C-alpha positions in Angstrom: -42.5 -20.1 -23.2 -41.0 -23.2 -21.5 -39.7 -24.4 -24.9 -38.0 -21.1 -25.6 -36.3 -21.2 -22.2 -35.1 -24.7 -22.8 -33.6 -23.6 -26.1 -31.9 -20.6 -24.4 -30.5 -22.9 -21.7 -29.0 -25.2 -24.3 -27.6 -22.3 -26.4 -26.0 -20.9 -23.2 -24.0 -24.1 -22.7 -22.1 -23.8 -26.0 -20.1 -21.1 -27.8 -22.0 -21.9 -31.0 -24.8 -24.4 -31.5 -26.5 -25.6 -34.8 -30.1 -26.3 -35.3 -29.4 -30.0 -35.5 -27.6 -29.9 -32.1 -30.5 -28.0 -30.6 -33.0 -30.5 -32.0 -31.1 -33.4 -30.5 -30.5 -31.8 -27.1 -34.0 -30.5 -26.6 -36.0 -33.1 -28.5 -38.0 -30.3 -30.1 -38.9 -30.7 -33.8 -36.6 -28.8 -36.1 -39.4 -26.5 -37.4 -40.2 -25.6 -33.8 -36.4 -24.9 -33.1 -36.3 -22.7 -36.2 -39.4 -20.8 -35.2 -38.2 -20.2 -31.6 -34.7 -19.1 -32.9 -36.5 -16.6 -35.1 -38.4 -15.3 -32.1 -35.3 -15.1 -29.9 -33.3 -13.4 -32.6 -36.0 -10.8 -33.1 -35.9 -10.2 -29.4 -32.1 -9.6 -29.6 -31.3 -12.6 -27.3 -29.8 -14.8 -30.0 -27.6 -14.1 -33.0 -26.2 -16.2 -35.9 -22.7 -17.5 -35.5 -19.7 -16.4 -37.5 -20.0 -17.1 -41.2 -23.7 -17.7 -40.6 -23.2 -21.1 -39.1 -25.1 -22.0 -35.9 -26.4 -19.6 -33.2 -25.2 -18.1 -30.0 -26.7 -16.0 -27.2 -26.0 -12.3 -27.0 -25.3 -10.1 -24.1 -29.0 -9.1 -23.9 -29.7 -12.5 -22.3 -28.2 -11.0 -19.1 -31.0 -8.5 -18.9 -33.1 -11.5 -17.8 -30.9 -11.8 -14.7 -29.9 -9.4 -12.0 -26.9 -7.8 -13.7 -24.4 -7.9 -16.5 -20.7 -8.8 -16.0 -17.7 -8.3 -18.1 -17.1 -11.9 -19.2 -20.1 -12.3 -21.6 -19.6 -8.8 -22.9 -16.0 -9.2 -23.8 -16.8 -12.6 -25.4 -19.6 -11.2 -27.5 -17.6 -8.1 -28.5 -14.4 -10.1 -29.1 -15.6 -13.2 -31.0 -15.5 -11.6 -34.5 -12.1 -10.2 -33.9 -10.7 -13.5 -32.7 -12.1 -15.1 -35.8 -10.5 -12.4 -37.9 -7.1 -13.0 -36.3 -7.2 -16.7 -37.1 -8.4 -16.1 -40.6 -5.4 -13.7 -41.3 -2.7 -15.3 -39.2 -3.8 -19.0 -39.2 -3.0 -19.5 -35.5 -5.9 -20.1 -33.0 -7.0 -17.1 -30.9 -8.5 -17.2 -27.5 -10.2 -14.7 -25.2 -10.2 -15.3 -21.5 -11.7 -13.7 -18.4 -10.6 -13.8 -14.7 -12.8 -15.9 -12.5 -12.0 -16.9 -9.0 -8.3 -16.4 -9.3 -7.9 -18.3 -12.6 -8.1 -17.2 -16.2 -11.0 -18.9 -18.0 -11.2 -19.2 -21.8 -14.5 -17.9 -23.0 -13.8 -17.7 -26.8 -11.6 -20.0 -28.9 -11.0 -20.4 -32.6 -9.0 -23.6 -32.2 -11.6 -25.5 -34.3 -11.2 -23.0 -37.1 -7.4 -23.2 -37.3 -5.7 -25.9 -39.3 -2.4 -25.4 -37.4 -3.8 -25.3 -33.9 -1.5 -26.8 -31.2 -4.7 -27.6 -29.2 -8.2 -28.9 -29.5 -11.2 -27.3 -28.0 -10.4 -25.1 -25.0 -13.7 -23.3 -24.1 -14.1 -23.3 -20.4 -10.6 -24.4 -19.6 -9.2 -22.7 -16.5 -5.5 -21.8 -16.4 -3.1 -20.2 -13.9 -2.7 -16.5 -13.7 1.0 -17.0 -12.9 2.3 -19.3 -15.7 -0.1 -18.8 -18.6 0.2 -16.0 -21.1 -3.5 -15.1 -20.9 -3.3 -15.0 -17.1 0.0 -13.1 -17.0 -1.5 -10.4 -19.3 -4.3 -10.0 -16.8 -2.1 -9.8 -13.7 0.3 -7.4 -15.4 -2.3 -4.8 -16.4 -5.0 -5.2 -13.7 -5.2 -2.4 -11.0 -2.7 -2.7 -8.2 -5.5 -3.2 -5.6 -7.0 -6.1 -7.6 -3.6 -7.7 -8.0 -3.1 -7.7 -4.3 -6.4 -9.5 -3.8 -5.5 -12.0 -6.5 -2.2 -12.6 -4.9 -3.9 -13.6 -1.6 -6.2 -16.0 -3.6 -3.1 -17.5 -5.3 -1.3 -18.0 -2.0 -4.3 -20.0 -0.8 -4.5 -22.1 -4.0 -3.8 -25.9 -3.9 -2.3 -25.8 -7.4 1.5 -25.5 -7.4 1.3 -23.5 -10.7 -0.6 -20.8 -8.7 1.8 -20.5 -5.8 5.5 -21.0 -6.7 8.1 -20.4 -4.0 8.4 -16.6 -3.3 5.0 -16.0 -5.0 5.0 -12.2 -4.5 8.6 -11.8 -5.8 7.9 -14.1 -8.8 4.8 -12.2 -9.7 6.4 -8.8 -9.3 9.3 -9.8 -11.6 6.9 -11.3 -14.1 4.7 -8.2 -14.1 7.7 -5.9 -14.7 8.9 -8.1 -17.6 5.5 -8.3 -19.3 4.8 -4.6 -19.0 8.2 -3.8 -20.3 7.7 -6.1 -23.3 4.1 -5.0 -23.9 2.9 -8.6 -24.1 2.9 -11.8 -22.1 4.3 -15.2 -23.0 3.6 -18.6 -21.4 6.1 -19.8 -18.8 8.6 -21.9 -20.9 8.6 -24.6 -18.3 4.8 -25.3 -18.8 3.8 -28.1 -21.1 3.5 -28.5 -24.0 6.9 -27.0 -24.6 6.6 -27.3 -28.3 4.1 -24.5 -28.4 3.7 -21.0 -26.9 1.0 -18.4 -26.4 1.3 -14.6 -26.6 -1.4 -12.4 -25.0 -2.3 -8.8 -24.4 -5.0 -7.2 -22.2 -8.4 -6.0 -23.3 -9.1 -2.8 -21.4 -12.4 -1.2 -20.4 -12.8 1.8 -18.0 -9.1 1.5 -16.9 -9.6 -2.2 -15.8 -8.9 -5.4 -17.6 -12.1 -6.8 -19.1 -10.3 -9.9 -20.4 -7.2 -11.0 -22.3 -6.7 -12.1 -25.9 -4.0 -14.4 -27.2 -2.6 -16.4 -30.1 -1.1 -19.9 -29.7 1.6 -21.2 -32.0 4.3 -23.7 -32.5 7.7 -22.4 -31.3 9.5 -23.8 -34.3 7.2 -21.9 -36.7 7.3 -18.4 -35.1 10.5 -16.5 -34.5 11.0 -13.4 -32.4 10.7 -11.1 -35.4 7.4 -12.6 -36.5 6.2 -12.5 -32.9 6.9 -8.9 -32.3 6.2 -7.5 -35.8 3.2 -9.5 -36.8 1.4 -11.3 -33.9 1.8 -8.7 -31.2 0.7 -5.7 -33.3 -2.3 -7.7 -34.6 -3.3 -8.7 -31.1 -3.1 -5.1 -29.8 -5.2 -3.8 -32.7 -7.8 -6.5 -32.1 -7.8 -5.6 -28.4 -8.5 -1.9 -29.3 -11.3 -2.9 -31.6 -12.8 -5.2 -28.9 -12.8 -2.3 -26.4 -14.5 -0.1 -28.9 -17.1 -2.8 -29.6 -17.8 -3.3 -25.8 -18.3 0.4 -25.4 -20.9 0.4 -28.3 -22.6 -2.7 -26.8 -23.0 -1.0 -23.5 -24.7 2.0 -25.1 -27.0 -0.3 -27.1 -25.5 0.6 -30.5 -26.9 -1.9 -33.1 -23.7 -1.5 -35.1 -21.8 -3.3 -32.4 -23.3 -6.6 -33.5 -22.9 -5.9 -37.3 
């Protein structure tokens, strides 16, 4: 039992973990790692990674705690769709959730993209005000939640979170993003050679998370952005919402 918990703890630290990594991190023999992974998989707590490489925890792990929150759910439901976006469009995809007044990346396909402007970004925290993934969240979250977030931003020590005239800046940004139907990164934020476009992932009339694609500005024009990247992101967002709804009802097809 203690060995299985040690394995779960290590799996929970990474987006995707191989048997070799688990062997090194836990000092358990590889046959034992494989046996425990089989047991945890049969219990629905662990699943194989995309393309059958490595393993990751499933949302059922949260049944071991006091409750289930949106972050792990949107990550589990969205991971295959993020991978599909990168496979088709080449650019790295990311899924992020709001946590403590910041947008936190919970899924990234940067490692699977040969043209990624970034390296690994899992766990990176960004501003809701200047980053595309954060802007998409602020633009579509309920008004009451936005007011609470604005108070948090006003108290932040990070200048990115609290530009002069914060409320006016956010109000104008929200209006622009909602009119466009997608969010872009503030052009003044580095690296200026790249950009990110993002849309919300909705669940029960709230924003469960956001999904975006990062790209080099020189490689993606306005037409490609609006006719290829944005429609693909919106379709992925709808599919993720449907997957989350199935996961909440315990539909096994949601993990197929």
